[in-house]
All heavy atoms as an XYZ file, in Angstrom:
808
protein
N       0.635    -26.199    -18.226
C       1.325    -24.994    -18.430
C       2.147    -24.645    -17.142
O       1.653    -24.873    -16.080
C       0.348    -23.886    -18.726
C       0.980    -22.536    -18.959
S      -0.185    -21.163    -19.322
C      -1.237    -21.902    -20.535
N       3.338    -24.120    -17.342
C       4.133    -23.714    -16.209
C       4.408    -22.194    -16.262
O       4.517    -21.653    -17.349
C       5.482    -24.469    -16.196
O       5.218    -25.881    -16.213
C       6.320    -24.133    -14.993
N       4.446    -21.621    -15.133
C       4.696    -20.164    -15.015
C       5.941    -19.878    -14.218
O       6.258    -20.614    -13.286
C       3.512    -19.453    -14.314
C       2.216    -19.548    -15.109
C       1.345    -20.577    -15.119
C       1.750    -18.578    -15.993
N       0.335    -20.304    -15.934
C       0.506    -19.044    -16.492
C       2.217    -17.334    -16.444
C      -0.244    -18.317    -17.428
C       1.443    -16.607    -17.329
C       0.218    -17.116    -17.820
N       6.642    -18.828    -14.598
C       7.793    -18.340    -13.842
C       7.368    -17.033    -13.191
O       7.025    -16.061    -13.857
C       8.981    -18.105    -14.753
C      10.270    -17.613    -14.084
C      10.840    -18.731    -13.207
C      11.271    -17.184    -15.135
N       7.325    -17.073    -11.835
C       6.953    -15.889    -11.097
C       8.244    -15.260    -10.571
O       9.049    -15.944     -9.933
C       6.031    -16.194     -9.937
C       5.709    -14.943     -9.083
C       4.747    -16.845    -10.435
N       8.451    -13.979    -10.884
C       9.670    -13.291    -10.482
C       9.333    -12.121     -9.558
O       8.340    -11.400     -9.805
C      10.410    -12.715    -11.699
C      10.913    -13.818    -12.616
C      11.585    -13.189    -13.841
O      11.097    -12.274    -14.440
N      12.739    -13.781    -14.164
N      10.172    -11.926     -8.545
C      10.050    -10.786     -7.640
C      11.331     -9.984     -7.755
O      12.420    -10.544     -7.655
C       9.857    -11.274     -6.197
C       8.552    -11.960     -5.943
S       8.698    -13.404     -4.856
C       9.119    -14.639     -6.080
N      11.215     -8.669     -7.950
C      12.361     -7.780     -8.037
C      12.472     -7.063     -6.699
O      11.601     -6.257     -6.363
C      12.186     -6.768     -9.172
C      11.805     -7.380    -10.559
C      11.696     -6.275    -11.589
C      12.781     -8.447    -10.998
N      13.488     -7.430     -5.922
C      13.573     -6.978     -4.549
C      14.845     -6.070     -4.343
O      15.906     -6.396     -4.832
C      13.686     -8.156     -3.615
C      12.579     -9.193     -3.725
C      12.835    -10.369     -2.801
C      11.212     -8.569     -3.428
N      14.717     -5.026     -3.574
C      15.864     -4.135     -3.333
C      16.888     -4.843     -2.475
O      16.549     -5.598     -1.592
C      15.225     -2.953     -2.580
C      14.036     -3.546     -1.901
C      13.531     -4.572     -2.876
N      18.172     -4.528     -2.755
C      19.272     -5.228     -2.041
C      19.428     -4.685     -0.638
O      19.072     -5.382      0.322
C      20.595     -5.095     -2.870
C      21.731     -5.673     -2.054
C      20.470     -5.795     -4.190
N      20.017     -3.550     -0.477
C      20.197     -2.814      0.792
C      20.386     -3.700      2.049
O      19.639     -3.560      3.003
C      19.048     -1.878      0.998
N      21.347     -4.645      2.017
C      21.756     -5.393      3.214
C      20.712     -6.204      3.856
O      20.550     -6.239      5.073
N      19.920     -6.947      3.095
C      18.778     -7.731      3.644
C      18.956     -9.222      3.405
O      17.993     -9.913      3.170
C      17.475     -7.257      2.992
C      17.168     -5.797      3.288
C      15.914     -5.429      2.532
N      15.402     -4.177      3.000
C      15.266     -3.073      2.252
N      15.659     -3.109      1.037
N      14.773     -1.986      2.776
N      20.184     -9.734      3.460
C      20.403    -11.145      3.146
C      19.568    -12.095      4.018
O      18.970    -13.048      3.514
C      21.882    -11.510      3.293
C      22.234    -12.871      2.765
C      21.863    -13.097      1.298
O      22.181    -12.266      0.481
N      21.222    -14.187      1.016
N      19.480    -11.871      5.303
C      18.668    -12.727      6.186
C      17.186    -12.707      5.767
O      16.539    -13.749      5.770
C      18.816    -12.332      7.627
C      20.160    -12.668      8.224
C      20.243    -12.273      9.709
C      21.593    -12.593     10.254
N      21.714    -12.225     11.667
N      16.710    -11.557      5.370
C      15.368    -11.437      4.880
C      15.138    -12.250      3.617
O      14.151    -12.985      3.464
C      14.977     -9.979      4.647
O      15.160     -9.244      5.858
C      13.546     -9.811      4.163
N      16.092    -12.184      2.699
C      15.988    -12.964      1.437
C      16.032    -14.427      1.689
O      15.320    -15.199      1.068
C      17.055    -12.553      0.423
C      16.957    -11.085      0.016
C      18.056    -10.250      0.025
C      15.701    -10.556     -0.299
C      17.970     -8.920     -0.301
C      15.643     -9.205     -0.614
C      16.720     -8.401     -0.639
O      16.614     -7.093     -0.949
N      16.898    -14.841      2.594
C      16.948    -16.285      2.960
C      15.604    -16.741      3.504
O      15.144    -17.815      3.174
C      18.031    -16.520      4.027
C      19.467    -16.290      3.485
O      19.626    -16.244      2.225
O      20.388    -16.180      4.303
N      14.988    -15.934      4.319
C      13.680    -16.272      4.872
C      12.610    -16.330      3.756
O      11.787    -17.232      3.761
C      13.297    -15.245      5.906
O      11.964    -15.402      6.354
N      12.644    -15.362      2.832
C      11.687    -15.377      1.742
C      11.859    -16.593      0.846
O      10.832    -17.252      0.516
C      11.852    -14.075      0.896
C      11.391    -12.838      1.729
C      11.072    -14.165     -0.437
C      11.793    -11.522      1.103
N      13.080    -16.941      0.491
C      13.313    -18.118     -0.351
C      12.920    -19.407      0.368
O      12.391    -20.304     -0.243
C      14.755    -18.196     -0.909
O      15.668    -18.165      0.179
C      15.051    -17.073     -1.876
N      13.139    -19.466      1.678
C      12.685    -20.663      2.438
C      11.188    -20.782      2.430
O      10.628    -21.853      2.206
C      13.197    -20.570      3.895
C      14.586    -21.150      4.088
C      14.876    -21.363      5.574
N      14.656    -20.195      6.427
C      15.545    -19.183      6.586
N      16.715    -19.216      5.985
N      15.241    -18.185      7.362
N      10.494    -19.657      2.641
C       9.045    -19.659      2.602
C       8.519    -20.130      1.257
O       7.591    -20.973      1.171
C       8.485    -18.290      2.947
C       6.975    -18.205      2.924
C       6.425    -16.803      3.231
O       7.191    -15.923      3.636
O       5.218    -16.643      3.067
N       9.082    -19.608      0.165
C       8.639    -19.986     -1.150
C       8.967    -21.450     -1.466
O       8.197    -22.158     -2.098
C       9.275    -19.069     -2.229
C       8.790    -17.592     -2.147
C       9.697    -16.703     -3.042
C       7.347    -17.490     -2.561
N      10.136    -21.928     -1.004
C      10.519    -23.324     -1.209
C       9.508    -24.251     -0.461
O       9.123    -25.297     -1.033
C      11.941    -23.557     -0.705
O      12.835    -22.737     -1.498
C      12.355    -25.017     -0.842
N       9.151    -23.891      0.739
C       8.195    -24.709      1.470
C       6.811    -24.743      0.754
O       6.224    -25.820      0.702
C       8.009    -24.166      2.910
C       9.221    -24.420      3.774
C       9.112    -23.741      5.144
O       7.993    -23.341      5.533
O      10.145    -23.594      5.802
N       6.423    -23.634      0.228
C       5.092    -23.590     -0.421
C       5.130    -24.206     -1.824
O       4.185    -24.898     -2.229
C       4.601    -22.151     -0.538
C       3.219    -22.046     -1.145
C       2.616    -20.675     -1.051
N       1.320    -20.647     -1.670
C       0.155    -20.812     -1.029
N       0.162    -21.047      0.255
N      -0.971    -20.729     -1.679
N       6.165    -23.941     -2.641
C       6.174    -24.339     -4.059
C       7.185    -25.405     -4.379
O       7.299    -25.797     -5.555
C       6.408    -23.088     -4.919
C       5.313    -22.089     -4.777
C       5.557    -20.901     -4.065
C       4.033    -22.304     -5.325
C       4.543    -19.939     -3.938
C       3.046    -21.333     -5.144
C       3.314    -20.161     -4.489
N       8.036    -25.806     -3.439
C       8.995    -26.874     -3.701
C      10.361    -26.393     -4.202
O      11.240    -27.209     -4.504
N      10.530    -25.082     -4.323
C      11.815    -24.561     -4.734
C      11.718    -23.071     -5.065
O      10.667    -22.543     -5.315
N      12.879    -22.390     -4.973
C      12.975    -20.970     -5.339
C      14.450    -20.708     -5.687
O      15.334    -21.382     -5.143
C      12.526    -20.087     -4.161
N      14.680    -19.729     -6.537
C      15.994    -19.324     -6.915
C      16.156    -17.838     -6.626
O      15.276    -17.044     -7.028
C      16.269    -19.628     -8.409
O      16.085    -20.979     -8.622
C      17.687    -19.196     -8.796
N      17.284    -17.428     -5.995
C      17.580    -16.031     -5.748
C      18.868    -15.703     -6.471
O      19.887    -16.298     -6.247
C      17.725    -15.755     -4.270
N      18.804    -14.743     -7.368
C      20.002    -14.279     -8.076
C      20.550    -13.085     -7.290
O      20.215    -11.962     -7.480
C      19.652    -13.826     -9.495
C      19.099    -14.964    -10.317
C      17.721    -15.196    -10.444
C      19.977    -15.828    -10.993
C      17.218    -16.247    -11.206
C      19.493    -16.895    -11.753
C      18.132    -17.097    -11.827
O      17.641    -18.124    -12.605
N      21.442    -13.444     -6.293
C      21.898    -12.413     -5.345
C      23.372    -12.094     -5.429
O      23.831    -11.200     -4.746
C      21.546    -12.858     -3.923
O      22.112    -14.093     -3.640
N      24.132    -12.805     -6.223
C      25.596    -12.584     -6.271
C      25.985    -11.322     -7.012
O      26.914    -10.635     -6.662
C      26.301    -13.768     -6.910
C      26.196    -15.034     -6.086
C      27.216    -14.998     -4.978
N      27.137    -16.238     -4.227
C      27.205    -16.329     -2.951
N      27.288    -15.262     -2.225
N      27.129    -17.482     -2.349
N      25.250    -11.008     -8.083
C      25.574     -9.789     -8.873
C      24.246     -9.016     -9.025
O      23.522     -9.200     -9.981
C      26.125    -10.194    -10.217
N      23.987     -8.093     -8.092
C      22.735     -7.352     -8.146
C      22.623     -6.596     -9.501
O      23.584     -6.133    -10.036
C      22.821     -6.353     -6.985
C      23.832     -6.966     -6.051
C      24.809     -7.712     -6.962
N      21.386     -6.494     -9.938
C      21.104     -5.676    -11.132
C      20.863     -4.254    -10.723
O      20.392     -3.980     -9.583
C      19.850     -6.267    -11.821
N      21.189     -3.330    -11.587
C      21.013     -1.899    -11.295
C      19.756     -1.461    -12.013
O      19.659     -1.536    -13.200
C      22.206     -1.067    -11.744
N      18.787     -0.969    -11.243
C      17.552     -0.432    -11.826
C      17.583      1.092    -11.795
O      17.979      1.692    -10.831
N      17.201      1.695    -12.905
C      17.121      3.151    -13.019
C      15.699      3.547    -13.380
O      15.055      2.844    -14.127
C      18.080      3.672    -14.057
C      19.567      3.389    -13.898
C      20.344      3.835    -15.078
C      20.066      4.063    -12.616
N      15.224      4.661    -12.825
C      13.894      5.160    -13.171
C      13.833      6.648    -12.836
O      14.635      7.177    -12.098
C      12.802      4.399    -12.439
C      12.723      4.698    -10.967
C      11.931      5.606    -10.403
C      13.492      4.098     -9.927
N      12.156      5.641     -9.018
C      13.105      4.733     -8.759
C      14.465      3.126     -9.886
C      13.648      4.356     -7.512
C      15.007      2.785     -8.693
C      14.619      3.388     -7.511
N      12.833      7.325    -13.437
C      12.605      8.742    -13.184
C      11.555      8.856    -12.055
O      10.494      8.262    -12.150
C      12.067      9.446    -14.433
C      13.074      9.513    -15.555
C      14.027     10.635    -15.362
C      14.890     10.803    -16.610
N      15.804     11.889    -16.455
N      11.895      9.684    -11.071
C      10.896      9.938    -10.013
C       9.970     11.067    -10.439
O      10.164     11.641    -11.511
C      11.641     10.209     -8.691
C      12.377     11.543     -8.661
O      12.130     12.429     -9.474
N      13.317     11.673     -7.727
N       8.946     11.340     -9.645
C       7.970     12.386    -10.028
C       8.598     13.778    -10.321
O       8.022     14.539    -11.092
C       7.002     12.458     -8.867
C       7.087     11.082     -8.250
C       8.530     10.658     -8.433
N       9.741     14.106     -9.730
C      10.404     15.390    -10.003
C      11.384     15.280    -11.148
O      12.186     16.156    -11.350
C      11.070     15.909     -8.761
O      12.139     15.037     -8.382
N      11.299     14.192    -11.952
C      12.084     13.941    -13.153
C      13.564     13.719    -12.843
O      14.433     13.890    -13.693
C      11.921     15.099    -14.170
C      12.194     14.621    -15.582
O      11.850     13.456    -15.892
O      12.758     15.399    -16.381
N      13.845     13.324    -11.619
C      15.229     13.017    -11.228
C      15.454     11.522    -11.402
O      14.581     10.696    -11.076
C      15.455     13.436     -9.770
C      16.848     13.219     -9.309
C      17.054     13.786     -7.958
N      18.188     13.068     -7.336
C      18.272     12.807     -6.065
N      17.375     13.226     -5.246
N      19.283     12.125     -5.624
N      16.597     11.120    -11.921
C      16.882      9.700    -12.116
C      17.293      9.075    -10.763
O      18.156      9.579    -10.073
C      18.014      9.487    -13.129
O      17.630     10.056    -14.376
C      18.338      8.020    -13.328
N      16.638      7.967    -10.451
C      16.908      7.244     -9.211
C      17.558      5.904     -9.571
O      17.354      5.396    -10.690
C      15.628      6.953     -8.448
C      14.845      8.215     -8.017
C      15.362      8.795     -6.738
O      16.129      8.131     -6.040
O      14.966      9.950     -6.463
N      18.318      5.348     -8.667
C      18.949      4.040     -8.885
C      18.681      3.160     -7.686
O      18.682      3.620     -6.544
C      20.457      4.193     -9.059
C      21.181      2.889     -9.184
C      22.701      3.058     -9.051
N      23.332      1.809     -8.767
C      24.039      1.126     -9.702
N      24.207      1.664    -10.885
N      24.580     -0.012     -9.395
N      18.456      1.863     -7.954
C      18.279      0.909     -6.900
C      18.864     -0.388     -7.358
O      18.649     -0.826     -8.474
C      16.751      0.723     -6.610
C      16.477      0.093     -5.267
O      17.437     -0.109     -4.484
O      15.328     -0.223     -5.001
N      19.684     -1.026     -6.512
C      20.227     -2.323     -6.787
C      19.210     -3.373     -6.352
O      18.669     -3.317     -5.268
C      21.560     -2.573     -6.092
C      22.682     -1.733     -6.622
O      22.573     -1.321     -7.829
O      23.641     -1.457     -5.941
N      18.974     -4.373     -7.208
C      17.928     -5.359     -6.924
C      18.489     -6.770     -7.126
O      19.483     -6.967     -7.826
C      16.681     -5.192     -7.828
C      17.052     -5.365     -9.323
C      16.016     -3.836     -7.582
C      15.856     -5.493    -10.214
N      17.806     -7.729     -6.461
C      18.036     -9.087     -6.781
C      16.700     -9.653     -7.322
O      15.633     -9.054     -7.069
C      18.505     -9.945     -5.568
C      17.407    -10.049     -4.503
C      19.789     -9.366     -5.008
C      17.708    -11.118     -3.495
N      16.801    -10.744     -8.063
C      15.590    -11.400     -8.558
C      15.415    -12.689     -7.870
O      16.348    -13.493     -7.742
C      15.706    -11.642    -10.086
C      14.479    -12.379    -10.589
C      15.917    -10.333    -10.822
N      14.232    -12.918     -7.298
C      13.851    -14.217     -6.706
C      12.762    -14.779     -7.596
O      11.780    -14.069     -7.917
C      13.354    -14.051     -5.247
C      12.884    -15.398     -4.693
C      14.450    -13.466     -4.389
N      12.928    -16.053     -8.007
C      11.915    -16.617     -8.874
C      11.489    -18.009     -8.475
O      12.249    -18.738     -7.822
C      12.385    -16.594    -10.327
C      13.574    -17.425    -10.627
C      14.084    -17.269    -12.072
O      13.853    -16.199    -12.667
O      14.705    -18.247    -12.542
N      10.239    -18.335     -8.873
C       9.644    -19.617     -8.528
C       8.906    -20.134     -9.781
O       8.282    -19.330    -10.465
C       8.647    -19.458     -7.378
C       7.928    -20.775     -7.068
C       9.283    -18.898     -6.171
N       8.964    -21.423    -10.050
C       8.157    -22.015    -11.114
C       6.917    -22.616    -10.478
O       7.015    -23.341     -9.493
C       8.980    -23.060    -11.884
C      10.053    -22.415    -12.724
S      11.156    -23.564    -13.588
C      10.212    -24.916    -14.042
N       5.781    -22.284    -11.052
C       4.495    -22.797    -10.529
C       3.610    -23.327    -11.651
O       3.760    -22.900    -12.783
C       3.737    -21.661     -9.747
C       4.537    -21.225     -8.545
C       3.376    -20.482    -10.629
N       2.720    -24.206    -11.319
C       1.779    -24.755    -12.330
C       0.633    -23.803    -12.634
O       0.071    -23.802    -13.683
C       1.220    -26.103    -11.784
C       2.244    -27.175    -11.669
C       2.809    -27.640    -12.985
O       1.987    -27.786    -13.931
O       4.006    -27.832    -13.089
N       0.267    -22.984    -11.579
C      -0.888    -22.120    -11.666
C      -0.558    -20.843    -10.920
O       0.079    -20.863     -9.868
C      -2.100    -22.815    -11.083
C      -3.373    -22.036    -11.108
C      -4.521    -22.883    -10.529
N      -4.442    -23.063     -9.079
C      -4.845    -22.170     -8.190
N      -5.343    -21.067     -8.613
N      -4.755    -22.441     -6.910
N      -0.973    -19.684    -11.455
C      -0.749    -18.427    -10.766
C      -2.016    -18.061    -10.008
O      -3.040    -17.771    -10.617
C      -0.413    -17.284    -11.791
C      -0.274    -15.961    -11.073
C       0.893    -17.620    -12.519
N      -1.923    -18.097     -8.706
C      -3.004    -17.683     -7.831
C      -2.860    -16.193     -7.553
O      -2.124    -15.805     -6.649
C      -2.956    -18.510     -6.536
C      -4.060    -18.182     -5.529
O      -4.710    -17.078     -5.678
O      -4.248    -18.970     -4.613
N      -3.510    -15.382     -8.342
C      -3.349    -13.901     -8.274
C      -3.648    -13.358     -6.857
O      -3.006    -12.447     -6.402
C      -4.198    -13.235     -9.337
C      -3.741    -13.555    -10.753
C      -4.594    -12.904    -11.791
N      -4.515    -11.463    -11.711
C      -3.628    -10.699    -12.403
N      -2.755    -11.296    -13.190
N      -3.618     -9.397    -12.334
N      -4.660    -13.936     -6.205
C      -5.013    -13.479     -4.882
C      -3.848    -13.711     -3.907
O      -3.482    -12.826     -3.110
C      -6.301    -14.148     -4.422
C      -6.814    -13.640     -3.083
C      -8.123    -14.278     -2.712
C      -8.613    -13.796     -1.406
N      -9.901    -14.418     -1.015
N      -3.319    -14.936     -3.941
C      -2.195    -15.288     -3.037
C      -0.976    -14.418     -3.335
O      -0.372    -13.854     -2.394
C      -1.832    -16.742     -3.106
C      -0.814    -17.101     -2.079
C      -1.073    -17.516     -0.794
C       0.609    -17.029     -2.165
N       0.085    -17.711     -0.102
C       1.157    -17.404     -0.924
C       1.469    -16.691     -3.189
C       2.522    -17.423     -0.696
C       2.839    -16.704     -2.941
C       3.343    -17.090     -1.712
N      -0.636    -14.302     -4.610
C       0.545    -13.472     -4.978
C       0.360    -12.009     -4.664
O       1.301    -11.352     -4.277
C       0.929    -13.715     -6.425
C       1.615    -15.036     -6.660
C       1.099    -16.123     -7.228
C       2.950    -15.375     -6.307
N       2.023    -17.173     -7.232
C       3.169    -16.701     -6.642
C       3.981    -14.678     -5.652
C       4.399    -17.364     -6.389
C       5.182    -15.312     -5.418
C       5.362    -16.654     -5.803
N      -0.819    -11.485     -4.815
C      -1.081    -10.100     -4.444
C      -0.889     -9.846     -2.952
O      -0.243     -8.879     -2.549
N      -1.373    -10.783     -2.160
C      -1.212    -10.667     -0.683
C       0.261    -10.830     -0.327
O       0.790    -10.095      0.562
C      -2.040    -11.747      0.030
N       0.981    -11.768     -0.993
C       2.401    -11.909     -0.730
C       3.171    -10.685     -1.088
O       4.055    -10.262     -0.327
C       2.893    -13.146     -1.498
C       4.307    -13.523     -1.220
C       4.658    -14.098      0.003
C       5.338    -13.324     -2.150
C       5.951    -14.458      0.262
C       6.619    -13.661     -1.864
C       6.960    -14.252     -0.636
N       2.846    -10.074     -2.227
C       3.527     -8.842     -2.634
C       3.314     -7.749     -1.598
O       4.262     -7.038     -1.221
C       3.019     -8.359     -3.981
C       3.630     -7.038     -4.463
C       3.010     -6.508     -5.728
N       1.588     -6.501     -5.753
C       0.835     -5.579     -5.160
N       1.393     -4.557     -4.504
N      -0.490     -5.635     -5.198
N       2.104     -7.582     -1.095
C       1.836     -6.568     -0.093
C       2.623     -6.836      1.196
O       3.159     -5.883      1.819
C       0.339     -6.460      0.151
C      -0.416     -5.812     -0.991
C      -1.885     -5.552     -0.684
N      -2.666     -6.770     -0.494
C      -3.160     -7.519     -1.472
N      -2.922     -7.196     -2.733
N      -3.867     -8.606     -1.210
N       2.746     -8.110      1.575
C       3.559     -8.439      2.767
C       5.002     -8.082      2.536
O       5.691     -7.587      3.436
C       3.427     -9.930      3.100
C       2.134    -10.255      3.824
C       2.157    -11.652      4.441
N       2.190    -12.667      3.399
C       2.980    -13.720      3.412
N       3.829    -13.935      4.387
N       2.935    -14.607      2.438
N       5.513     -8.392      1.326
C       6.902     -8.037      0.987
C       7.119     -6.531      1.038
O       8.144     -6.081      1.577
C       7.288     -8.563     -0.397
C       7.507    -10.028     -0.571
C       7.783    -10.334     -2.041
C       8.611    -10.552      0.329
N       6.193     -5.754      0.502
C       6.329     -4.298      0.504
C       6.412     -3.768      1.945
O       7.222     -2.924      2.250
C       5.141     -3.657     -0.206
C       5.228     -3.877     -1.709
C       3.946     -3.555     -2.445
O       2.883     -3.379     -1.823
O       3.962     -3.510     -3.668
N       5.566     -4.300      2.793
C       5.580     -3.855      4.219
C       6.915     -4.344      4.882
O       7.564     -3.530      5.584
C       4.388     -4.495      4.952
C       4.261     -4.009      6.358
C       2.994     -4.537      7.016
C       2.893     -4.066      8.432
N       1.679     -4.527      9.118
N       7.269     -5.573      4.706
C       8.468     -6.135      5.327
C       9.742     -5.436      4.896
O      10.671     -5.223      5.681
C       8.515     -7.616      4.971
C       9.611     -8.381      5.615
C       9.408     -9.828      5.314
N      10.349    -10.658      5.919
C      10.425    -11.974      5.742
N       9.585    -12.580      4.967
N      11.335    -12.641      6.351
N       9.789     -5.089      3.562
C      10.995     -4.462      3.042
C      10.870     -2.936      2.986
O      11.762     -2.250      2.458
C      11.291     -4.978      1.612
C      11.596     -6.488      1.580
C      11.627     -6.974      0.122
C      12.849     -6.852      2.325
N       9.771     -2.390      3.543
C       9.540     -0.964      3.620
C       9.644     -0.314      2.218
O      10.353      0.701      2.031
C      10.516     -0.313      4.578
C      10.324     -0.767      6.009
C      11.289     -0.042      6.933
N      11.213     -0.608      8.263
C      12.060     -1.469      8.756
N      13.060     -1.917      8.047
N      11.921     -1.922      9.988
N       8.917     -0.893      1.268
C       8.915     -0.384     -0.096
C       7.521      0.061     -0.499
O       6.515     -0.557     -0.103
C       9.357     -1.489     -1.080
C      10.751     -1.954     -0.860
C      11.752     -0.866     -1.202
O      11.782     -0.365     -2.338
N      12.578     -0.482     -0.253
N       7.422      1.143     -1.275
C       6.173      1.655     -1.756
C       5.528      0.642     -2.707
O       4.342      0.398     -2.676
C       6.365      3.007     -2.452
C       5.109      3.603     -2.990
C       5.365      4.945     -3.600
C       4.090      5.514     -4.169
N       4.376      6.805     -4.807
N       6.391      0.027     -3.577
C       5.903     -0.943     -4.560
C       7.004     -1.921     -4.891
O       8.159     -1.531     -5.087
C       5.470     -0.257     -5.818
C       4.891     -1.175     -6.861
C       4.396     -0.406     -8.092
O       4.714      0.750     -8.248
O       3.653     -1.079     -8.868
N       6.664     -3.194     -4.966
C       7.568     -4.256     -5.384
C       6.963     -4.899     -6.618
O       5.727     -5.175     -6.645
C       7.800     -5.278     -4.233
C       8.675     -4.657     -3.176
C       8.416     -6.566     -4.790
C       8.978     -5.575     -2.020
N       7.780     -5.125     -7.637
C       7.296     -5.812     -8.813
C       7.330     -7.312     -8.624
O       8.329     -7.905     -8.255
C       8.198     -5.409    -10.050
C       7.803     -6.258    -11.248
C       8.125     -3.933    -10.312
N       6.137     -7.890     -8.833
C       5.996     -9.383     -8.882
C       5.326     -9.641    -10.227
O       4.229     -9.127    -10.493
C       5.152     -9.902     -7.719
C       4.944    -11.407     -7.873
C       5.763     -9.553     -6.373
N       5.994    -10.380    -11.072
C       5.478    -10.639    -12.432
C       5.517    -12.110    -12.747
O       6.294    -12.879    -12.156
C       6.288     -9.830    -13.445
C       7.741    -10.147    -13.473
C       8.524     -9.196    -14.327
N       9.949     -9.609    -14.351
C      10.912     -8.833    -14.788
N      10.632     -7.639    -15.253
N      12.127     -9.261    -14.788
N       4.657    -12.521    -13.678
C       4.603    -13.923    -14.062
C       4.722    -14.054    -15.574
O       4.082    -13.263    -16.280
C       3.274    -14.561    -13.587
N       5.493    -15.029    -15.998
C       5.658    -15.319    -17.435
C       5.318    -16.742    -17.684
O       5.775    -17.646    -16.963
C       7.139    -15.070    -17.853
C       7.631    -13.744    -17.527
N       7.470    -12.632    -18.321
C       8.395    -13.256    -16.463
C       8.055    -11.587    -17.791
N       8.593    -11.948    -16.657
N       4.584    -16.989    -18.766
C       4.350    -18.365    -19.157
C       5.683    -18.906    -19.740
O       6.367    -18.204    -20.455
C       3.297    -18.436    -20.245
C       3.003    -19.813    -20.723
C       1.958    -19.843    -21.826
O       1.330    -18.796    -22.130
O       1.841    -20.880    -22.473
N       6.030    -20.113    -19.318
C       7.244    -20.723    -19.885
C       6.926    -22.019    -20.567
O       5.997    -22.745    -20.175
C       8.344    -20.891    -18.833
C       7.871    -21.823    -17.674
C       8.804    -19.594    -18.238
C       8.983    -22.176    -16.689
N       7.692    -22.336    -21.582
C       7.563    -23.584    -22.301
C       8.890    -24.262    -22.318
O       9.882    -23.662    -22.639
C       7.116    -23.305    -23.745
C       5.767    -22.632    -23.788
C       5.378    -22.298    -25.174
N       4.163    -21.488    -25.148
C       3.402    -21.315    -26.172
N       3.672    -21.889    -27.295
N       2.325    -20.566    -26.030
N       8.905    -25.508    -21.963
C      10.125    -26.297    -21.918
C      10.489    -26.648    -23.351
O       9.661    -27.104    -24.148
C       9.932    -27.557    -21.099
O       9.492    -27.179    -19.798
C      11.212    -28.321    -20.967
N      11.782    -26.425    -23.696
C      12.234    -26.749    -25.064
C      12.994    -28.014    -25.096
O      13.483    -28.509    -24.093
C      13.171    -25.597    -25.523
C      12.540    -24.189    -25.524
C      13.582    -23.167    -25.914
C      11.368    -24.145    -26.490
């Protein structure tokens, strides 16, 4: 079984940081893809019911096994490094067609 792990990261002028993140993931997993040319626009309601917007890029890695402990620690490092309250890291089972 193969998994696609995706990280939704805020844009805000952090190209060198993303390059470093994709290098680290490539060294560990043998490859990584960053969709950084056309950022996606994320919208959500904050606790005061105001709509917020954040431009994001998606960084993804294909892995044979999801090590939840490692990915949880990696997510926390990303949150600290990017000064974010929460970063979404999600995994999807993929099947080759």
